[in-house]
C-alpha positions in Angstrom: -18.4 -164.7 -151.7 -19.3 -164.5 -155.4 -17.0 -165.0 -158.3 -17.3 -161.3 -159.1 -16.2 -160.3 -155.6 -13.2 -162.7 -155.7 -12.1 -161.2 -159.1 -12.4 -157.6 -157.7 -10.5 -158.5 -154.6 -7.7 -160.1 -156.7 -7.5 -157.0 -158.8 -7.2 -154.8 -155.8 -4.5 -156.9 -154.3 -2.6 -156.9 -157.6 -2.9 -153.1 -157.8 -1.5 -152.7 -154.3 1.4 -155.0 -155.0 2.2 -153.1 -158.2 2.2 -149.7 -156.4 4.4 -151.0 -153.6 6.8 -152.5 -156.2 7.0 -149.2 -158.1 7.6 -147.2 -154.9 10.4 -149.6 -153.8 12.0 -149.4 -157.3 12.1 -145.6 -157.0 13.9 -145.9 -153.6 16.4 -148.4 -155.0 17.3 -146.0 -157.8 18.0 -143.2 -155.3 19.6 -145.5 -152.8 22.2 -146.5 -155.5 23.3 -142.8 -155.5 23.6 -142.4 -151.8 26.8 -140.8 -150.5 27.6 -139.6 -154.1 27.6 -136.0 -155.4 24.5 -135.0 -157.2 22.9 -131.8 -158.6 19.2 -131.2 -157.7 17.1 -128.7 -159.7 13.8 -127.7 -158.2 10.6 -127.0 -160.1 11.1 -123.4 -159.0 14.4 -123.3 -160.9 16.8 -123.3 -157.9 19.8 -125.6 -158.3 21.8 -127.2 -155.5 24.9 -129.4 -155.6 25.9 -131.7 -152.7 26.3 -135.2 -151.4 23.0 -137.2 -151.3 23.0 -138.2 -147.7 19.5 -139.4 -146.9 16.3 -140.2 -148.9 12.8 -141.1 -148.0 9.5 -140.9 -149.8 9.1 -137.2 -149.0 12.5 -135.6 -148.9 16.2 -135.6 -149.9 19.0 -134.5 -147.6 22.1 -133.0 -149.1 25.3 -132.5 -147.1 28.2 -130.2 -148.2 25.4 -128.4 -150.2 26.0 -125.5 -152.4 23.6 -123.2 -154.2 24.5 -123.1 -157.9 23.7 -119.8 -159.7 22.9 -119.3 -163.4 26.5 -118.1 -163.9 27.8 -121.3 -162.4 29.0 -119.8 -159.2 28.6 -121.9 -156.0 27.7 -120.6 -152.6 28.0 -122.8 -149.5 24.8 -123.7 -147.6 25.1 -123.9 -143.8 24.3 -127.3 -142.4 22.2 -129.9 -144.3 19.8 -129.0 -147.1 16.4 -130.7 -147.1 14.6 -130.7 -150.4 11.0 -132.0 -150.7 10.7 -134.7 -153.3 7.5 -133.0 -154.6 9.7 -129.9 -155.4 12.3 -131.7 -157.4 12.3 -131.2 -161.2 15.3 -133.5 -161.7 18.3 -134.9 -160.0 21.6 -135.7 -161.8 25.1 -137.0 -161.2 27.6 -134.5 -162.4 
C-alpha cells in the first residue's frame, strides 16, 4: 500500500468517525429532552405540543399531543403523533 493510499484511508476513517460523532451528539441533545413537554413546528407551518416520548434518526413521537392553532387554541390528537425529523422546522421547550 502506498503512502498516498494510507493517507486517503486515514482521511476516510476520520470523516466516518466525525459523522458518527455528530449524529450521536444530535441524539444526546434530543435525549436530554425526553419525557418533557415540547412544541414542534413543521416546515409546513403546523405546530404541535406534547410530551417527547421517543426519538430516532428519522422520527419523533409525541404523546398527549395537541395541535396548536394560530390563535393559540389547542385541539387534542388521538393517540401518539409521529413527526418525521425531515419535516421539523424547529423544536422548543415551552
